[in-house]
N, C-alpha and C positions, 0 to 999 in steps of 0.2 A: 659180557665184558669182564666179569670177575674170573676167578680161577679156583680150582680146588685147593690151592695152597693158601690163598689169602683173599677172603671175600672183599669186594668193593664196599666201602663204607661211605655214607653220606650223612650230613646233619639233618635232623628232623626239624621241619619248620615250626613245630609246636614245642620244642625243647629249648633249654638254655644253650647259648653258644658253647661249642666244644663238646657237647654230648653226642656220642655216636648213635646212629639209628640203623638198626638192622631189620626193621619190620616194615609194615605197610601202614599208611594212614587210612583210617576208615571211620565211619560213624561220626561222632562229634568232632574229632580231630580233622577229618576231611572237610566236614561242613565249615569248620572255622577257617581253614585255608581258603576254601571257595569263597566265603564271605569276605575275607580280607582282600583277596584278589579282586573280587567284584567292586569293593570300595575303592581300591587303587585305580581300577579301570575307569570307574565313574569320575574320579578326580581328574583323570586325563581326558574326559569327554568321550570315553569309550563305554561299551557295555559287555556284560558277560553273555557271550553267545553259546549256542549249543556246542559248536566245535571246541571252543575254549574250555568249557566245562568238561568235555570228554577228554581233552588232552591233559588237563590238570588231574582229573581222576585217574587216568592211566599212569601219569608220572608218579602220583602219590602211591600207587600200588607196586612200584618197582623197588626191588631190593638192591639195585645197582645203578650205575650210570648207564644210560640206554642210548643206542643209536636210533636214527630216524626210522630205519627199517623195522626195528623191534618195536618202536613206539607206534608206528602206523598199525602194526598187528594188534598191539595192546589197545589202541584207540578203537579199532574195529570191533573188539570184544565188548567195549563200553557202548559204542554207538556206530553201527555199521554204515550209517549214512554220511559219516565224516570222510571227506575226500583227502587224499594224500597232500594236495596243495594247501588245503585248510590246515593240516598239521604243521606244514612249513611256515605258513603265515602266522599261525598261533604261536609257534616257538619264537619267531622273530619279535612278535609283540610282547610276549612274556619275558623274553630276554631283555628287551629295552626297558621294561617295567621293573626289572631287577628281581623277578620271581623265579626265573629259570637261569641257570648258568650253563654255558656250553664250553667244551674244551676240545682242543684238537689233540688227537692221540697219535703220536708218531706218524707213520705213513698210512694209518687207517682212517676210518670214518670219524666224524665229530660225534661226541657223546653229550648228553644232556641230563640234568637232574634239577630238582627243586632246590632253591637256595634256602638254607636254614636261617635260624634267628641270628647267627653270627655273620651273615652276609656271604659274599663270594669268598672262596678259599683257593688254596693251591692244590695241585694234584701231582702225583708221581705214578708212572706206569712201569711195571716190570717188563723189561725187554725180553725176558725168558718165557714167562707164562701169561703175560698180558694183564695181570691184576692191576687195578687202579686203587690207589690209596689216597685218601683225603689228608691234606696237611694244613696246619694252622696258617691263616692269611698273613700273619706278621713274620713268618719264618725267613723271608727274603728281604725284609725292610732295610737292613744294613746294606745289602748288595744293591738294592734299588737306589738307595741314597748315594752310594759311591758312584754308580754308573751315571746318575743325574749330575752329581758334582763334577765328575771328570769329563763327561762328554755332552751334557745337556740333554741326553736321551732319557725319556721317561718310560721305564719298563712297565709292562702289564703282564706280570707272571701268572695271572689267573686264567689267561686265554689258552695256554698250552700246558700239556703235561710234561713234567721233567722225566727223564729216562734214567733207569737204574735197575736194581734187582730188589725184589721183595725179600723179606726175612727168610722165607722158606727156600727160595731159589738160591739165595746167598749161602745158606747153610749147606745145601747140596753141593755147591761149588767148593766151599770150605772143606767139607768132608771128603771131597774128591771121589765120591762113590759114583755119581751119575751126573749128567747135565739135566736141565729142566725137562727134557723130553723123556727122561727115564733111560736113555741110552748109557751104557757104561763108558 
């Protein structure tokens, strides 16, 4: 989902809000996330199942926002016994629990990632190279308030990615040298 121009960034569930995370969760950090999610599941009358543990482990190992197809492959590397349908059910459960955020990317597939300490946030996707950039959740608060005041409609901007150009692609266009595909 990322690009060579600008890597996708996500918040680390073990860091303070607003701190970018470009690594993987492993060891104590992963154990902490698994324990936290297990507690949340138990509070909802659910339990930490083998598929849920595998999906969380695979998500924590991602450097980017991930599609279901890519996640199914990553989950198979963690636990080959987890079926694709279990991955979908787990993503639904973890999204409802507030642990995973999903975003719709333009005309492409839905992407998923772990929700960081700051909660759900906004996303922008470069229409040229496909890079996904995380944005602060409060960025559109004024717009959301104006839409609600004028129309009564309550906007959920965390559900879809806004479209535009990442800094690298915008620079290419500004320079006039090439488009994002490298063509003159």
